[in-house]
N, C-alpha and C positions, 0 to 999 in steps of 0.2 A: 501771786494766786494763778494764774494761768497756769504759769508751770508745774505747779504742782498737781493743777485738775489734768495736766496732758500726760504725765506720769502716772497715774491714778489711773487713768483711762488704758494705758498703754499695758500695766500691770494686769486689771481687769482681762483685756484681750488676750495676752500672754496666758494666763490660768485658763480661760473658755478655751482658748485653743488645744491645751494640755488636756483639759476634762475630755473634750472630743476626742483628742488620738488616744486615750486611755478607752473611754467608752467605745470609737472605733474597732481598737485593740482586742476587747473581750468581745463586742459583737460577732468580727469576723472568726476569733476562738469557737463561739459557739456553733456558726454556721459550720467549718470543716469539723465539728463533732457531730454535728448532725448528717453532714454528707457522708462521714464516714460509717456513723452507724445505718444507714441505710442503705450504704453498700453491704454490708452485713445482713441485713434484713431481706434484699431483694437476689444477693447472687446463690445462694444456695437453695433458695425455693422454685419449684417447677413455674414456668417452663422455660427448660436451659438452653441457652443459644449456644448450641458445643459448633456448630459452623462457623460461626462470627469468633467463637474464641480461638477455633484453629485459625482460621485467618487472619486475627489479630497476631497471634503466635509467629505467624509466617512473617507477617509486616514486621515484626519487634526485632526477631532471632535472623532468619534469612537476609533481611536487607541489611543487617547491622554486621553479618558475617564477614566482608572483605575488611571494614574497619578495623573490627574486633582483631582477626588474625594479624593484619599489619602493626597494632598499636601493642599488643601482645607480646609479639616478637620482639620489637623494639625493646619495650621494657625489660625484658629477659635478658637480652645482648647487653644494653647499657649498663644494665644493673650490676652484671656480672664485671666489666669492664670495670667499672667506675670503683668497684670493690676489691679487684684484685692489689692495686696498691699500697694498699691499708693493710691486708692480711699478709703482703711480700715482706713487709718491714718487722715482721713477726716469724719468718718463716712459715706463716700458715695458709701456705696455698691449697693443702689437701682438704681443707675447711670449705673452698669454695662452695661446692654443690651445696653443702648441708646449710651454708648462709642463704644461697638462692634460695632453695627450696622451702625454708622457713619464711622469709620475705615474700616470697610470692604466693604461697600456699596460705598464709596466716594473714595478709593483709592487701599485698599490690594486685592480686588477680580480682576479688571483689569489690575493691575499692576502685580500681582504673575500670573494668566492666561498668560500675555503676555511674563513672564519671560522664564516659562516652555513650551511654545510653541516658542520662538526664540530660545530654546537649542535642542526643538526636533523635531519640525516641520520644523524650519529655515536652522538645520543643513541637515536634510533629503532631501530637496528641492535642496539645494545648491551641495550636493553630486550626486545627482540622475541628476539633468540637466548637470551638469561638467563632469561627466562620458559618458554621452551622447554629448558632445562636444567634449570628448579625444577621442571616438570611433569614430567619425564622423558620427555618427545616425542624427544629426541635419543636417549637411550637407547633408546629404544623402536625407533627408525630402525636403531639399528645392532644390534640384535635379529633385527630383520627381513631383514637383508641387505644392505639399501642402502647408501649410502654419504654420509651426513649431510653430511661436512665439505665433500666437492664440492658438494654441492647448496646447502649452507647458506651456505660459507663463500665459497668460490672464486666462486659467481656475484655475491655482494655485493661482494666486493673486485675483480671485473672491471668491473662496474655502476659504481661510484664511479671508478674509475681512467680509465674512458671516459668519463663525463658531467661530471665536474668540468670539465674543459678546455673541453668544449662552454657550460657556464653560465660560466667565466670571460671565455670570448670574448664572450658576450650580455652580460654584465656588464661591459665594456669599451667596447660599442657603446651600451649605452644609459646609463653614465655618459658617454660625448661628447654624447649626445645632453642631458643635463642642463648639461653644461658650455657647450653651443653656445646653449642657451636662455638661458644667464646674459649671455652675449657677446654675441646678437644683440638682446636687451634695450637693453644699454647702449652699444652700440657701432653695431648694424646692420648687422653683418655678415653677409654670406650663407652659404647652407650651403657652396655650393663652394668660397668662399674661406675658411671655417674648415676645411672638409676637408682643403685644400691644405695648411693650415697647420698641421693637426695630423700629416701624415703627412711632412711635411718632414724633421724632426730624427731619425724614426725610423729604424733600421737594422735588419739582418735578423738580425743577434744580439738584438735586442730580442725579436721575434716568437719566435724561438727558446726563450729566456730563460723568456719566460712563459708556452709551452707545455710546456718541462721543470718548471716550476713546478706548473703544474694539472696534469700528472700523477704530480707526486711526492706532493703534496697530498693527490690523490686517491686513491691506495694506500694512504697514509698513515691516512686517517678511514677506509677501510674493513678496513684490517689491525688497528686499532686497537678499532673498535668490533666485529668479530666475537671477535678476542683476549679482550674484556672481557666478551663476552656467554655467548660459547662455553664460557668457564672458570668462569664464575660458581658461586657456592653460596649456603648459609646462608638457604632461602627466599626471601622477597620483599622483604626484606633486601639480599640477595645482588642482585636485579634491579636497583633503585635503587641501588646500589653500581657495579654496570656499568654504568649510562648516567650516571650521575654522572663516571666514571671514563674513559668513552670519550671525553665532551665535553671534560675538563680536559686528559687525555693528550695527544689530538689536537691540540687547542689550542698546547699547549705545543711540541712536536715541529714543527707547522707554522712558528711563529715561529723554531725551531732551522735547520728547512732553509731557510727564507727569508734568514737571515742567510748560511748556506754556499753557497748557489747563488750569490747577488748578489755574493758576494768572488768564487768561481769565474768568474762572468760577466766582472767588471770584468779578469780577467788577459787574458781574449779582446779586449776594445774597446782 
């Protein structure tokens, strides 16, 4: 009897934990939706914090410029170098610029930029807002009559949504420069000939899809980082969790959005 009772109690505890986990999931989903709706309600209603938006654009863009430059160049150089042996087996080295342009403009430039921004910008936003929540600075702003959500959240989300597409475009250009360097060293192709082959296989749909990806990725990174930091708790431990959660969640959502947008873009080609 004791064994049967213990088994029954264990099963009940497991069921209770499962129900609580499912409930917590839906509660979190509801809170996230409310957070996003609150952003759209407050972001486009006066007064507009344009100075803070510009400052955040500087923090997101200029502070990430060096890392984006190095990473984009290396991605273009390494991708070209790794693709060459496969094409050379079929005597198709002349297709290399077209292959590089398709890979970088359609996928690598927005994705690489978003992943770097998730790690650098997302964690920074999560940690900054988390520390402000833990030290009760946000509570003090609410008591003083200001609107901390508009000033802290809306400005950062708008900044990432605006800046990430610009950084992705720059990453694509730097990646093409890296690809050209490898092609020029091996085939002696001129810059003009390389660029003609780069733009030949690209269509208007490719540029639109890349832009849409970058905007969606930027919004995701900003809203996730702000949500994690704005709702953090448990002291300094909560700040660390907010920063870590911002990075992990943003990267996961970026990959999911990449799959969805690629599938949707394929329907228009």
